[in-house]
C-alpha angles and dihedrals in degrees: 000000000000122000110267127206111219133183115212099158138014114233123176097246116004135353118190125184128160126201118181118188146133091015093300127106121212117194119194109204122158114172112191096173093109094047091048089051095047097036133230103092114161133183108209112213096182114052094157129023125176121235111210114204114236096008095113087212132157111237117220126209127186135195142165116230115202124210120218138164086306110044132220117236101179141001117219113208109211124195139201132168129225124192125220086251092058100255111145128206129217118274120253139170116270103175142346116218122200123213120232125246129212127235090281093052096253119143114247138215101251147170111242129192134183137177130216139187137210091259090056093042095057099039111117096003125120134184116209089344094310127105118245113262114269087221110080090201085083092065119099135204112284095029107124148174122229113210115198123195117220117189119212110206133208088255091058096252126131124222126182097178088196094282113155142161126208121215103193131189096236151166119249103272096053116105146073117324134190115228102234095179124008119176124189118191118188117204095231106013094048126212111011098196132261124296094200116150098042121126116247121197116208114190127201114237108171142333121225128180092260103034148358123239121225137181122221101206095199142036131210113329094332135099109198138138090240094053113083142097140194122238138177130229117199117239089214120074123233121237091272092054096254125121114237118239122211125188107200123221088221130032120195090347099309130100112251111247131197116209085012091280112047119089113236116253118224143193096230092062094044091243096132102041095160095061127087093243091210099164111180148095125232118206113210129198092233091057093246093123123183134226125196120187143147129206141148143186125244127230135164087253092056141286121292109219131206134188122188139182116190137190120202114239 
């Protein structure tokens, strides 16, 4: 397995975390020295926000803007819209945020927040030469806006640093979750600790009459483009009031793979016998819903197993 660079937390200058397991070594190194020198470093606190059709809500985003040797005067929030079919709009300015100064007139590291509405989100955007409908009832699951943050520095330069937020038209269970309990069992090395406390992003993919489809963007303690899987949540509650979760072996005709090569291991095939195999969602009145699921990935050297319980933030 190749060495993978992972980002678990954003620290002003350098964050280093090492996880060694299943014969692979994962080194977390994020060096922000160059960004601090050049200016424009932003910590994004809202990677994914759910857009609810017909809610007439204002959507709030938060960030922390660091000041370095070169200071940031403003943050421009840019927007574009992507349909579920893959059509992409032009890019336009949504907001311009101004950084505060102290009594001496010096720019300060600061937390910034802003809110936006559907009317603001669609203003100035076109898909295939046509404006986006002013009625959000015409949106469908998996449409989304991408918000990009561009820092304007005291030297007049602009830095995006790849910081973005996704405002996705979603079903209820999509969003950011805290890992309350995350167990990782290696077939030869045994228990590899608990990855509780990590953030887990669950994206909404589709909603059918019988079930909703979601994407878990990460597995275990790793964040990687190759680490994801699709799962279904029934739209009908079980007798105990929970909503059953199923992770399919195949999605859209192809076997689900972890690390791009390892077949997913599942409870229904008795491939992860040492996990709890709790597979359900709980919907709570306060909106802090819970997800429980187990999964693994299969190798010649044995199956790596995971058990997770999540709470929506």
